[in-house]
C-alpha positions in Angstrom: -32.4 22.9 4.7 -33.2 23.7 8.4 -31.4 20.6 9.5 -28.3 21.5 7.5 -28.3 25.0 9.0 -28.5 23.6 12.5 -25.7 21.1 11.9 -23.5 23.8 10.5 -24.2 26.0 13.4 -23.3 23.2 15.7 -20.0 22.7 13.9 -20.9 19.3 12.5 -19.9 19.8 8.9 -19.6 16.0 8.3 -23.2 15.3 9.1 -24.4 18.5 7.3 -22.6 17.3 4.2 -24.4 13.9 4.5 -27.7 15.7 4.8 -27.0 17.7 1.7 -26.0 14.6 -0.2 -29.2 12.9 0.7 -31.2 16.0 -0.5 -29.3 16.1 -3.8 -29.8 12.4 -4.3 -33.6 13.0 -4.5 -33.1 15.2 -7.6 -34.0 13.2 -10.6 -33.8 14.8 -14.1 -35.4 18.1 -15.1 -38.0 19.4 -12.7 -41.6 19.7 -14.1 -40.4 18.1 -17.3 -43.0 18.5 -20.1 -45.1 20.9 -18.2 -45.8 24.0 -20.4 -46.4 27.6 -19.6 -44.6 30.6 -18.0 -45.4 29.5 -14.4 -43.8 26.1 -15.0 -40.8 27.8 -16.5 -40.4 30.1 -13.5 -40.6 27.2 -11.1 -38.2 25.1 -13.2 -35.7 28.0 -13.1 -36.2 28.4 -9.3 -35.7 24.7 -8.6 -32.6 24.4 -10.8 -31.1 27.5 -9.0 -31.9 25.9 -5.7 -30.1 22.7 -6.7 -27.1 24.6 -7.8 -27.0 26.5 -4.5 -27.1 23.2 -2.6 -24.4 21.8 -4.8 -22.2 24.8 -4.1 -22.9 24.4 -0.3 -22.0 20.8 -0.4 -18.8 21.4 -2.5 -17.9 24.2 0.0 -18.1 21.7 2.8 -16.1 19.2 0.8 -13.2 21.7 0.6 -13.6 22.7 4.3 -13.2 19.0 5.2 -10.1 18.4 3.0 -11.7 16.7 0.1 -10.2 19.1 -2.4 -8.6 16.5 -4.8 -11.9 14.7 -5.2 -13.7 17.9 -5.8 -11.6 19.1 -8.8 -13.2 16.7 -11.2 -16.8 17.6 -10.3 -16.1 21.3 -10.2 -14.4 21.1 -13.6 -17.6 19.6 -15.1 -19.9 22.0 -13.3 -17.9 25.1 -14.4 -18.2 23.8 -18.0 -21.9 23.4 -17.7 -22.4 26.8 -15.9 -19.5 29.0 -17.2 -20.7 32.3 -15.8 -21.3 31.1 -12.3 -18.5 32.7 -10.3 -19.0 30.8 -7.1 -18.2 27.6 -8.8 -15.1 29.1 -10.4 -14.0 30.3 -6.9 -14.5 26.8 -5.5 -12.5 25.3 -8.4 -9.6 27.7 -7.8 -9.5 26.8 -4.1 -9.7 23.1 -4.8 -6.9 23.3 -7.3 -4.7 25.4 -5.0 -5.1 23.0 -2.1 -4.3 20.1 -4.5 -0.9 21.7 -5.2 -1.9 23.0 -8.6 -1.4 26.7 -8.1 -0.7 27.6 -11.7 -4.0 26.0 -12.8 -5.9 27.8 -10.0 -4.6 31.2 -11.3 -5.4 30.1 -14.8 -9.0 29.6 -13.8 -9.2 33.2 -12.7 -7.7 34.4 -16.0 -10.2 32.3 -17.9 -13.1 33.7 -15.8 -12.0 37.3 -16.2 -11.7 36.9 -20.0 -15.1 35.1 -20.3 -16.9 37.7 -18.2 -15.4 40.5 -20.2 -16.4 38.9 -23.5 -19.9 37.8 -22.5 -21.1 40.4 -20.0 -18.5 43.3 -20.2 -17.8 43.1 -16.4 -15.0 42.2 -14.1 -15.0 39.2 -11.7 -16.7 40.0 -8.4 -14.5 41.0 -5.4 -14.5 37.6 -3.8 -12.9 36.0 -6.8 -10.4 38.8 -7.1 -9.5 38.5 -3.5 -8.9 34.8 -3.8 -6.6 35.4 -6.7 -4.5 37.8 -4.6 -4.4 35.4 -1.7 -3.1 32.6 -4.0 -0.5 34.9 -5.5 0.6 35.8 -1.9 0.6 32.1 -0.9 -1.7 33.0 2.0 -1.1 30.2 4.6 -4.8 30.3 5.6 -5.8 29.0 2.2 -3.6 25.9 2.3 -5.5 23.9 4.8 -9.3 23.3 5.3 -10.8 24.8 8.5 -12.5 21.6 9.5 -11.3 18.0 9.8 -12.0 15.5 7.0 -15.5 14.1 7.1 -16.2 10.8 8.8 -17.2 8.0 6.3 -20.9 7.1 6.1 -20.2 3.9 8.0 -18.7 3.7 11.5 -15.1 5.1 11.4 -12.3 2.6 11.5 -10.6 2.8 14.9 -7.6 0.5 15.0 -6.7 -1.1 18.3 -3.4 -2.7 17.5 -1.6 -2.5 20.8 -0.3 -5.9 22.0 -1.7 -7.1 25.2 -0.2 -5.5 28.3 1.3 -8.0 30.8 -0.9 -8.4 33.9 2.1 -8.6 36.2 3.7 -5.4 35.1 6.0 -4.3 37.9 7.9 -1.1 39.0 9.0 1.6 36.6 6.6 4.0 38.4 8.7 7.1 37.6 8.9 6.2 34.0 5.2 5.5 33.8 4.4 8.9 35.3 6.8 10.7 33.1 5.6 9.1 29.9 1.9 9.4 30.8 2.4 13.2 31.3 4.0 13.5 27.9 1.1 11.7 26.2 -1.4 13.7 28.2 0.1 16.8 26.7 -0.8 15.7 23.2 -4.1 17.6 23.4 -3.4 21.1 22.1 0.1 20.3 20.8 1.0 19.5 17.2 2.4 16.1 18.4 3.8 14.5 21.5 6.7 12.1 20.9 8.6 10.0 23.5 11.5 7.8 22.5 12.6 5.0 24.8 16.1 3.6 24.4 18.0 0.7 26.0 19.6 -2.7 25.4 17.5 -5.6 24.3 15.5 -7.3 27.0 15.4 -4.2 29.2 11.7 -3.9 28.9 11.2 -1.0 26.5 8.3 -2.6 24.7 6.6 -3.8 27.9 6.8 -0.3 29.4 5.7 1.4 26.2 2.7 -1.0 25.8 1.7 -0.6 29.4 1.8 3.2 29.2 0.0 3.1 25.9 -2.9 1.0 27.4 -3.2 3.4 30.3 -3.5 6.3 27.9 -6.0 4.7 25.5 -8.9 6.8 26.7 -7.0 10.0 25.7 -6.8 8.6 22.1 -10.4 7.6 21.3 -9.7 7.4 17.5 -7.4 4.4 17.9 -3.9 3.1 18.5 -1.5 1.8 15.9 1.4 -0.5 16.5 4.3 -1.9 14.4 7.5 -3.8 15.1 10.0 -2.0 13.0 12.6 -4.8 13.3 15.4 -2.3 13.7 17.8 -4.8 15.2 17.6 -7.3 12.4 19.2 -7.5 9.0 16.2 -6.2 7.2 14.5 -3.4 9.1 10.9 -2.6 8.1 10.6 -0.1 5.2 8.7 3.0 6.2 6.6 2.8 3.0 5.6 -0.7 3.8 4.6 0.3 7.4 2.7 3.3 6.1 0.7 1.0 3.7 -0.3 -1.2 6.7 -1.2 1.8 8.8 -3.3 3.4 6.0 -5.2 0.2 5.6 -5.8 -0.1 9.3 -7.2 3.4 9.3 -9.7 2.5 6.7 -8.0 3.4 3.4 -8.9 0.9 0.7 -6.0 -1.0 -0.7 -6.5 0.4 -4.2 -6.2 4.0 -2.7 -2.8 3.4 -1.1 -0.2 5.4 -3.1 3.0 3.8 -4.2 5.8 6.2 -3.1 6.9 6.8 0.4 6.3 10.6 0.1 2.7 10.1 -1.1 1.9 7.5 1.6 3.3 9.7 4.3 1.3 12.7 3.0 -1.9 10.6 2.9 -1.2 9.2 6.4 -0.9 12.7 7.9 -4.1 13.7 6.0 -6.0 10.7 7.3 -4.9 11.4 10.9 -5.8 15.1 10.7 -8.6 15.7 13.2 -8.2 12.4 14.9 -6.6 11.6 18.2 -4.5 8.5 17.6 -1.6 7.0 19.5 1.2 5.4 17.4 3.6 2.9 19.0 6.7 2.4 16.9 8.5 -0.5 18.5 12.1 -1.5 17.9 13.2 1.3 15.6 16.5 1.2 13.7 17.1 5.0 13.7 15.4 8.4 13.4 15.3 8.2 9.6 13.1 5.2 9.8 10.8 6.8 12.3 10.3 10.3 10.8 7.8 9.3 8.0 5.7 7.4 10.5 5.1 10.3 12.9 1.6 11.7 12.8 2.5 15.3 12.8 -1.0 16.5 13.7 -2.5 18.1 16.8 -3.9 15.6 19.3 -1.8 12.6 18.2 1.2 11.1 19.9 3.9 8.6 19.2 5.9 6.3 21.5 9.1 5.0 20.0 11.4 2.2 21.3 14.9 1.6 20.1 18.2 0.3 21.1 19.8 3.6 20.2 19.1 7.1 21.6 17.3 9.2 19.0 19.0 12.5 19.7 18.4 13.5 16.1 14.6 13.0 16.4 13.5 16.7 16.7 11.2 17.5 19.5 11.2 14.0 21.0 11.2 13.4 24.8 14.1 11.0 25.3 14.0 8.3 27.9 17.0 6.0 28.7 15.7 2.8 30.2 18.1 0.9 32.5 17.7 -2.5 34.2 15.3 -2.9 37.1 16.3 -2.2 40.7 16.8 -5.3 42.9 13.5 -4.6 44.6 11.6 -4.2 41.4 13.2 -7.3 39.9 12.2 -9.4 43.0 8.7 -8.0 42.9 8.4 -9.2 39.2 9.8 -12.6 40.0 7.4 -13.0 42.9 4.3 -12.0 40.9 5.1 -14.8 38.4 6.3 -17.5 40.7 4.1 -16.9 43.7 4.7 -15.2 47.0 4.7 -18.4 49.0 7.5 -20.0 47.1 9.6 -16.9 47.1 9.1 -16.2 50.8 10.4 -19.7 51.6 13.6 -19.1 49.6 14.1 -15.4 49.5 17.9 -15.5 49.3 17.8 -18.0 46.4 15.2 -15.7 44.7 17.6 -12.8 45.0 20.4 -14.9 43.6 18.1 -15.7 40.6 17.2 -12.1 39.7 20.9 -11.1 40.2 22.0 -13.8 37.9 19.5 -12.5 35.3 21.3 -9.2 35.5 18.0 -7.6 36.6 16.9 -7.7 33.0 13.0 -7.9 32.9 12.9 -10.3 30.0 15.4 -12.6 31.5 13.6 -12.6 34.9 10.2 -13.2 33.2 11.6 -16.2 31.2 13.3 -17.7 34.3 10.2 -17.2 36.5 7.9 -18.6 33.9 9.9 -21.8 33.7 9.9 -22.1 37.4 6.1 -21.4 37.7 5.4 -24.1 35.1 7.4 -26.8 37.1 5.8 -27.2 40.5 8.4 -29.8 41.6 11.3 -27.4 41.3 12.4 -25.2 44.1 13.8 -21.7 43.7 17.1 -23.1 44.8 17.1 -25.5 41.9 16.7 -22.7 39.5 19.4 -20.6 41.3 21.8 -23.6 41.1 21.1 -24.0 37.3 21.9 -20.3 36.8 25.0 -20.6 39.0 26.3 -23.4 36.8 26.1 -21.1 33.8 28.8 -18.6 35.0 29.9 -17.9 31.4 26.3 -17.1 30.4 26.0 -14.8 33.4 29.1 -12.9 32.2 27.5 -12.6 28.7 24.3 -11.5 30.3 26.0 -8.3 31.4 27.6 -7.6 28.0 25.4 -5.9 25.4 23.7 -8.2 22.9 25.3 -11.3 24.4 23.2 -10.6 27.4 20.0 -11.1 25.4 21.3 -14.3 23.9 22.0 -15.7 27.3 18.5 -14.8 28.5 17.0 -16.5 25.5 19.1 -19.5 26.0 17.7 -19.9 29.5 14.1 -20.0 28.2 15.0 -22.1 25.2 16.6 -24.7 27.3 13.4 -25.3 29.2 11.2 -25.9 26.1 9.7 -29.2 25.3 11.2 -30.9 22.2 8.3 -30.0 19.9 8.3 -26.4 21.2 12.0 -26.1 20.7 11.8 -27.4 17.1 9.0 -25.0 16.3 10.9 -22.1 17.8 14.0 -22.9 15.8 12.3 -23.4 12.4 10.0 -20.4 12.7 13.1 -18.2 13.1 14.3 -19.2 9.6 11.6 -17.3 7.8 12.1 -13.6 6.9 9.2 -11.2 6.9 7.5 -9.2 9.6 5.2 -12.0 10.7 3.9 -15.4 9.6 0.4 -16.7 9.2 -0.8 -19.9 10.9 -1.0 -21.7 7.5 2.5 -20.7 6.5 3.8 -21.7 9.9 2.1 -25.1 9.5 4.1 -25.5 6.2 7.4 -24.7 7.9 6.7 -27.2 10.7 5.0 -29.8 8.4 2.2 -30.2 11.0 -1.6 -29.9 10.8 -2.9 -26.4 11.4 -4.5 -27.4 14.8 -1.3 -28.9 16.2 0.7 -25.9 14.8 -1.7 -23.4 16.6 -1.3 -25.3 19.9 2.5 -25.2 19.6 2.6 -21.5 18.7 0.2 -20.5 21.4 2.4 -22.3 23.9 5.4 -20.4 22.7 3.4 -17.2 23.1 2.9 -18.1 26.7 6.7 -18.3 27.2 7.1 -14.8 25.6 9.4 -16.2 23.0 6.7 -15.6 20.3 4.2 -12.8 19.9 0.6 -13.0 18.7 0.5 -10.3 16.1 -3.2 -10.8 15.3 -5.6 -13.7 15.3 -3.9 -16.4 13.1 -0.6 -14.4 12.7 2.6 -14.6 14.7 5.9 -12.8 14.9 9.3 -13.2 16.5 11.0 -10.2 18.0 14.0 -9.6 15.7 16.6 -10.5 18.4 14.6 -13.6 19.2 14.6 -14.5 15.5 18.4 -14.2 15.4 18.8 -16.4 18.4 16.3 -18.9 17.0 18.3 -19.1 13.8 21.5 -19.7 15.8 19.8 -22.5 17.6 18.7 -24.0 14.3 22.3 -24.0 13.0 23.5 -25.5 16.3 20.7 -27.9 17.2 18.7 -28.9 14.2 19.1 -32.6 13.5 19.3 -33.6 10.8 20.9 -30.4 9.5 18.9 -30.8 6.3 15.7 -30.1 8.1 16.4 -26.3 7.9 16.5 -26.5 4.1 13.5 -28.7 4.1 11.5 -26.3 6.3 12.2 -23.4 4.0 11.4 -25.6 1.0 8.0 -26.3 2.4 7.4 -22.7 3.1 8.3 -21.8 -0.5 6.1 -24.7 -1.8 3.2 -23.3 0.3 3.5 -19.8 -1.1 4.1 -21.0 -4.7 1.2 -23.5 -4.7 -1.2 -20.9 -3.2 -0.1 -18.1 -5.5 -0.4 -20.4 -8.5 -4.0 -21.2 -7.4 -4.8 -17.5 -7.0 -3.4 -16.8 -10.5 -5.4 -19.7 -12.0 -8.6 -18.5 -10.3 -8.1 -15.0 -11.8 -7.0 -16.3 -15.2 -8.7 -19.6 -16.2 -7.0 -21.4 -19.0 -3.7 -19.5 -18.6 -0.8 -21.9 -19.2 1.6 -20.2 -16.9 0.5 -22.5 -14.0 1.4 -25.5 -16.1 5.0 -24.2 -16.7 5.8 -23.5 -13.0 8.1 -25.6 -10.9 6.4 -28.6 -9.2 5.6 -28.4 -5.5 5.4 -31.1 -2.9 3.8 -29.2 -0.1 0.2 -28.1 -0.8 -1.1 -24.5 -0.6 -4.4 -23.0 0.3 -7.4 -23.4 -2.1 -9.9 -20.6 -2.6 -13.3 -20.8 -4.3 -13.9 -17.0 -4.2 -11.5 -14.8 -6.1 -12.0 -11.9 -3.7 -10.8 -14.0 -0.8 -7.9 -15.2 -3.0 -6.9 -11.5 -3.7 -7.2 -10.7 0.0 -4.7 -13.5 0.7 -2.2 -12.3 -1.9 -2.2 -8.7 -0.7 -2.1 -9.7 3.0 0.8 -12.0 2.4 2.6 -9.7 0.0 5.5 -8.6 2.3 6.1 -12.0 3.7 5.8 -13.7 0.3 8.3 -11.3 -1.3 10.6 -11.8 1.7 10.4 -15.6 1.2 11.4 -15.1 -2.5 14.4 -12.9 -1.6 15.8 -15.4 0.8 15.3 -18.4 -1.5 18.4 -18.1 -3.6 20.0 -21.5 -2.8 20.3 -23.9 -5.8 17.4 -26.1 -4.6 15.1 -23.1 -4.1 16.0 -20.5 -6.7 13.8 -21.8 -9.5 10.7 -22.1 -7.4 11.3 -18.6 -5.9 11.4 -17.0 -9.3 8.3 -18.9 -10.4 6.6 -17.7 -7.2 7.4 -14.1 -8.2 6.0 -14.7 -11.6 2.8 -16.2 -10.3 2.4 -13.2 -7.9 2.5 -10.7 -10.8 -0.8 -9.1 -9.5 1.3 -7.5 -6.8 2.9 -5.2 -9.3 -0.1 -4.7 -11.6 -2.2 -3.5 -8.7 0.3 -0.7 -8.0 0.3 -1.4 -4.3 3.6 -3.3 -4.1 5.3 -2.2 -7.4 8.5 -1.0 -5.8 9.0 -4.0 -3.5 8.2 -6.4 -6.4 10.7 -4.6 -8.7 13.5 -4.8 -6.0 12.8 -8.5 -5.5 12.9 -9.2 -9.2 16.3 -7.5 -9.4 17.6 -9.6 -6.6 16.4 -12.8 -8.2 17.8 -11.9 -11.6 21.2 -11.4 -10.0 21.0 -14.6 -8.1 20.1 -16.6 -11.2 22.9 -15.0 -13.1 25.4 -15.8 -10.3 24.1 -19.4 -10.4 24.6 -19.5 -14.2 21.0 -20.8 -14.5 19.9 -19.5 -17.9 16.3 -20.9 -17.5 15.8 -19.1 -14.2 17.5 -15.9 -15.3 15.2 -15.7 -18.3 12.2 -16.0 -16.1 13.5 -13.5 -13.6 14.1 -11.1 -16.5 10.5 -11.5 -17.5 9.3 -10.5 -14.0 11.8 -7.6 -13.9 10.8 -6.4 -17.4 7.2 -6.5 -16.4 7.9 -4.5 -13.2 9.8 -1.8 -15.2 7.1 -1.6 -17.8 4.3 -1.1 -15.3 6.0 1.7 -13.5 6.9 3.4 -16.8 10.6 2.5 -17.2 10.2 1.5 -20.8 13.9 1.5 -21.9 14.9 -0.8 -19.0 11.9 -3.0 -19.7 12.9 -3.3 -23.3 16.5 -4.2 -22.4 15.4 -6.9 -20.0 12.7 -8.3 -22.4 15.2 -8.6 -25.3 17.6 -10.6 -23.0 14.7 -12.7 -21.8 13.9 -13.7 -25.4 17.5 -14.7 -25.9 17.8 -16.8 -22.8 14.4 -18.4 -23.4 15.7 -19.8 -26.7 19.0 -20.9 -25.2 17.3 -22.7 -22.3 14.6 -24.2 -24.5 12.1 -22.6 -22.1 9.5 -21.1 -24.5 7.0 -19.4 -22.2 9.3 -16.6 -21.0 10.0 -15.9 -24.6 6.3 -15.6 -25.3 5.8 -13.2 -22.5 8.9 -11.1 -23.4 8.0 -10.9 -27.1 4.5 -9.8 -26.2 6.0 -7.1 -23.9 8.4 -6.0 -26.6 5.4 -5.4 -28.9 3.7 -3.3 -26.2 6.8 -1.2 -25.6 7.3 -0.7 -29.4 3.8 0.9 -29.4 5.0 3.5 -26.8 8.1 4.2 -28.9 6.2 4.4 -32.2 8.3 1.6 -33.6 5.3 0.0 -35.3 7.0 -2.4 -37.7 9.2 -3.7 -34.9 6.2 -4.1 -32.7 4.3 -6.0 -35.4 7.2 -8.4 -35.8 7.5 -9.0 -32.0 3.7 -9.6 -31.6 3.5 -11.9 -34.6 6.4 -13.9 -33.0 4.5 -13.9 -29.7 1.3 -15.1 -31.3 3.1 -18.0 -33.0 4.9 -18.9 -29.8 1.8 -18.8 -27.6 0.0 -21.0 -30.1 3.0 -23.5 -30.0 2.6 -23.6 -26.2 -1.2 -24.0 -26.5 -1.5 -20.9 -24.4 -4.9 -19.4 -25.5 -5.0 -16.4 -23.1 -1.4 -15.5 -24.1 -2.4 -15.6 -27.8 -5.4 -13.5 -27.0 -3.2 -10.9 -25.3 -0.9 -10.7 -28.2 -3.8 -10.4 -30.6 -5.2 -7.5 -28.6 -1.8 -5.8 -28.5 -1.4 -6.3 -32.3 -4.7 -4.6 -32.6 -3.1 -1.5 -31.1 -0.2 -1.7 -33.5 -2.6 -1.9 -36.5 -4.6 1.0 -35.0 -1.4 3.2 -34.9 -0.7 2.2 -38.5 -4.1 3.5 -39.5 -5.6 0.0 -40.2 -8.7 0.6 -38.1 -10.8 -2.2 -39.4 -8.0 -4.7 -38.8 -7.5 -3.4 -35.3 -11.2 -3.8 -34.5 -11.2 -7.4 -35.8 -8.1 -8.4 -33.9 -9.4 -6.9 -30.6 -12.8 -8.6 -31.1 -11.0 -11.9 -31.8 -8.9 -11.7 -28.7 -11.8 -10.6 -26.5 -13.9 -13.5 -27.8 -11.1 -15.9 -26.9 -11.0 -14.5 -23.3 -14.8 -14.7 -23.0 -14.9 -18.3 -24.1 -12.6 -19.2 -21.2 -14.5 -17.1 -18.7 -11.5 -15.0 -18.3 -12.9 -11.8 -16.6 -9.6 -10.1 -15.7 -7.8 -10.6 -19.0 -11.1 -10.1 -20.8 -11.0 -6.6 -19.4 -7.7 -6.1 -21.2 -9.4 -7.3 -24.4 -12.2 -4.8 -23.9 -9.7 -2.1 -23.3 -8.0 -2.7 -26.6 -11.4 -3.0 -28.4 -12.6 0.3 -26.9 -9.5 2.0 -28.4 -10.2 0.5 -31.8 -13.9 1.3 -31.7 -13.1 4.9 -30.7 -10.9 5.3 -33.7 -13.6 3.8 -35.9 -16.1 6.4 -34.7 -18.3 3.8 -33.0 -18.5 5.8 -29.8 -21.4 4.2 -28.0 -19.9 0.7 -28.5 -16.5 1.9 -27.5 -17.8 3.5 -24.3 -19.6 0.3 -23.4 -16.4 -1.7 -23.9 -14.2 0.6 -21.9 -16.8 0.9 -19.1 -16.9 -2.9 -18.8 -13.1 -3.0 -18.6 -13.1 -0.2 -16.0 -15.5 -2.1 -13.7 -13.5 -5.3 -13.9 -10.2 -3.5 -13.2 -11.7 -1.7 -10.3 -13.1 -4.9 -8.9 -9.8 -6.7 -9.2 -7.9 -3.7 -7.5 -5.9 -3.0 -10.6 -5.4 0.7 -9.9 -3.1 1.2 -12.8 -5.5 -0.1 -15.4 -8.5 1.5 -13.7 -6.7 4.8 -14.2 -5.8 4.0 -17.8 -9.4 3.0 -18.6 -10.6 6.4 -17.4 -7.9 8.0 -19.5 -9.2 6.1 -22.6 -12.7 7.1 -21.8 -11.5 10.8 -21.7 -10.0 10.3 -25.1 -13.3 8.9 -26.3 -15.3 11.8 -24.8 -13.1 14.2 -26.7 -13.7 12.4 -30.0 -17.4 12.4 -29.3 -17.5 16.1 -28.5 -18.1 15.7 -24.8 -15.3 17.8 -23.4 -16.7 18.4 -19.9 -17.1 14.6 -19.4 -13.6 14.2 -20.9 -12.2 16.6 -18.3 -14.0 14.7 -15.5 -12.6 11.3 -16.6 -9.1 12.7 -17.1 -9.1 14.3 -13.7 -10.1 11.0 -12.1 -7.4 9.2 -14.1 -4.8 11.7 -12.9 -5.8 11.0 -9.3 -5.6 7.2 -9.7 -2.3 7.3 -11.5 -0.6 9.4 -8.8 2.6 7.5 -7.9 2.1 4.5 -10.3 2.4 3.9 -14.0 5.3 6.3 -14.6 5.7 9.8 -15.9 5.0 8.9 -19.5 1.5 7.8 -18.8 0.9 10.9 -16.6 2.1 13.1 -19.4 -0.5 11.6 -21.8 -3.3 12.1 -19.3 -2.2 15.8 -18.7 -2.2 16.3 -22.5 -5.8 15.0 -22.9 -6.9 16.9 -19.8 -5.5 20.1 -21.3 -7.4 19.4 -24.6 -10.7 18.9 -22.6 -10.2 22.0 -20.5 -9.4 24.1 -23.6 -12.6 23.0 -25.3 -14.7 24.1 -22.3 -13.1 27.5 -22.1 -10.5 26.8 -19.4 -7.6 27.8 -21.6 -5.4 29.0 -18.8 -5.7 25.6 -17.0 -5.1 23.9 -20.3 -1.9 25.7 -20.8 -0.7 24.7 -17.3 -1.5 21.1 -18.0 0.3 21.1 -21.4 3.4 22.8 -19.9 3.6 20.1 -17.2 3.2 17.4 -19.9 5.9 19.0 -22.1 8.3 19.0 -19.2 7.6 15.3 -18.6 8.1 14.4 -22.3 11.2 16.5 -22.7 12.7 14.9 -19.7 12.0 11.5 -21.1 13.1 12.4 -24.6 9.6 11.3 -25.8 8.2 12.0 -29.3 4.9 13.2 -27.7 6.7 16.4 -26.8 6.2 17.7 -30.3 2.4 17.3 -30.2 2.3 19.2 -26.9 4.4 22.0 -28.3 1.9 22.3 -31.2 -1.0 22.4 -28.7 0.7 25.2 -26.7 1.5 27.1 -29.9 -2.1 26.9 -31.1 -3.5 27.6 -27.7 -6.5 25.4 -28.3 -7.6 22.2 -29.9 -9.0 22.4 -33.4 
C-alpha cells in the first residue's frame, strides 16, 4: 500500500496499477475460512472491505488510464455483488459514459437512487449526484482520462519503421531546417503536420526520411512508415494501413476492429500519451491521409505527395523543387568520387543538367558510373546526350520520371532486368522473398541476391527483412518494360501464374492444417508451382494474416481465363481471412470482383464457387438476405456445372440462414440436402458441420433430445479427425443444445472449450458469439451477474464485425442480465438499442424486445 501511494504521488499510475494487481492476485478465497468466533468474523469483514477498497482504487486507475471499455464488464459484476456500494456505481457510470453509453450511465444513477430509497430510505451521496449532473451537462472534463493509457506489463512496442536514410544525402539545408523546426514544435501541440509536394523523383521521400531520422530522439515512442501508393491505380486503403499501424504498435491481430472509423479511433487511443512520428509517403490526397494522422499532443506526421494538400487543415506545406546545380553536382560527386569528377568537371555538369537536376535521376546515373570503373564521366555524358528525346521527356512531368528510370534500367545486368520487370507485375503493397522467388522461378537464395542488388540501385526498396516493395511509379515503369522487353511475351503470364500457384498451394496447406480431413483441398484447382509447408498451425496463421493484403491483391488481378479458376479457389481456401473478422471487408470486395469476372467469362463452375465465397462473406458480416440470394444461385450453378462441393457449402449456409429467419422447415430441407451431398462427396467435416447446424434447427423446433444427439454426432466426427477448429463449431452447437436440455454444467464445459479454440485460432467473431452463448447459459442457470459479464465481453469483441443482427441479440441478453441484477435503467437502454436494430432490419426479434420493454423485467 505504501508503494502504491508513493507511485501515485510520483504520477506513475501505470506502475501503481500493476502493484495493486499483484496485491489483489494474492487474494485467494474467503479470508479465515472455517475459523469460528466474533473476532474471526470482525477480521473477515475488515479484510473483505480492504480488498474492495483496493479493487475500487485499481478500477479508478483503469479509468484514469483510458481502460473504460474493459472496466464495464468487471464493474457490472461487482455492482451486482455489492448493490449498495455507491463508489462502484459511480465508477460504472463513468466507465459507461466514456464508452459512449451515456443513456446507460444515467440509468445506473436512476437504478441506484431507487435501490437506496427502497433499501435504506436515503438519497445517493453528493459525489454520485454530481456525476449525474456532469453527465447530463456533457462536461468535457469527463470525456477523457486524466492520465495516459498504462504501459503493458512487457516492454512497450516501439516501432522503428523508417527506411534507411541515404549516407550521401546532399543539400536541401533550408528545407531540413524548416521541417526540423516543425517537428520540434510537436511537444506541447496537439499535432505537427508537414506535407511535402513535388513531381516524382524530386526527392520528397529522401528528404522526409532524412529529416525523420534526425528527429528520432524527439519521438522516443517510435516511428511509423507507410508507402500509400498514391500514384498507382490502387492507392492503399486507410483502413488497411491503420490495421498495419495498430499491429506495429502492439495491438493483437484479434483486437483490430473491422471498420475504418473504429480502427482510426483505436489508433488515436493507442497513440495517446506517446510521442510517435508518422511518415506517410506517396499520398494520393488529403482524404487518404486524414484517418492516418495521430491527432494527439506530442505526435507529428510527415506527408509526401505529388499534389499540394491545401485541404489538409493545419498542415505546414512545403513545395519541393529540383536541386540547384551546385547541390546536384555535390550529390553526383559523393557517389562517383571527387577524383573522377574533378578530372572531368564540365562533363559532370553536363550529366547533372541532362538529368534535369532531379535527385533520383542523378543518383541512378551516378550509381551506374560508380559501378563501372572503366567508364569516364564523358562516356556517361555522351550516352545521355544521345538520348535527346529522353532529356526532353525528363523535363515534362511524369515522363521525366520514366526517362530517369530508363537510364537505370538500361544499365542492369540481364538477370537484374528480368527480375525488375517481372516483380512489377504483382499488385499489392509489397512482396515476400518466397513469393518473389515464385514470380522469378528461382531458388530463394538466388532471388535474394538479385533483389538485394536491385535495392542497391534504388530501383527496389527493402520494406523489412524478407520483404520488398517497388515505388508505385517504378512499378508502372517496370510493367511497361515487361510489355516491351519480355521475351517470350508469355513469360509475363507464366510469372503471374507461378505467383498464383504459390499463394494457392500455401493457402491450401494452411487450410488443411487447420481442418484435417476436409475435402475442399481435394476439389481445388491443381497447381504446378509449390507453396510453403508449415508444421505449426500458429506459424501457418501468421503467414496467412501477414500475406492477406498481397494475397487478395493477387486474386483481384487474376481474372484472365487461365488464372480465374485458381484465383477463386485461392479466395475459397483463404476463408479464414473473413472468419477472423480482420479482413472481412477486403475479402467481401474481392469476392464480388471475382463473381463479376466469372460471370463475364460465362464460367458457371467458377461463378458458383465465387458465389459461395461471397455468400460466406455476406453471412459473416450479418448481411443475411444477400447471403441467402448468393447461396441459392450457387446451388443452382453447382448443379449446372456438375461441381458438387459448392452446392454442399451453399446448402449448408442456406440452412444456417434459415435459422436466423425462423424458416425452420426450409432450413431442415436445406441441411438434409447438404448432409446427403457431403456424404456423396465423402466430405466428413462438411457432413459434421451440417449435422451440427441441423441440431440447431431441431432445437428451434423444440426437439431438444434430437438436437443434443445430432450435435454430439457431429462433434464426435470432428474429434475423430483431430479437427480442433471445426470441433469448436461442434462444441458450440452442443453447448446450445445442452443449455436447452438444462444440462448447464456440461453445456458450460462445451462452450468454454469452443471459446478457447476460437480465441487461439484468432476467430474473433466466433469468440464473441461463444461468450454470448455463455451469457445465455448463465441466464438460464440463474447467474445473471456472470451473464452480464460475458455479454459485455461479447459486445466488445463483436464491435465492427458480425453485423447488427448479432449485436442486437447480445444487447437483448445483456439487458435481461442487467434487469435481473437490479440495473433496470441500463437494461431499458440496451433493449431500446436492440429494438432499433431489429426494427431497422425488419427482424422478428423486435417483438420479443418490445415485450421485454413493456414488462420492464425478465420473468
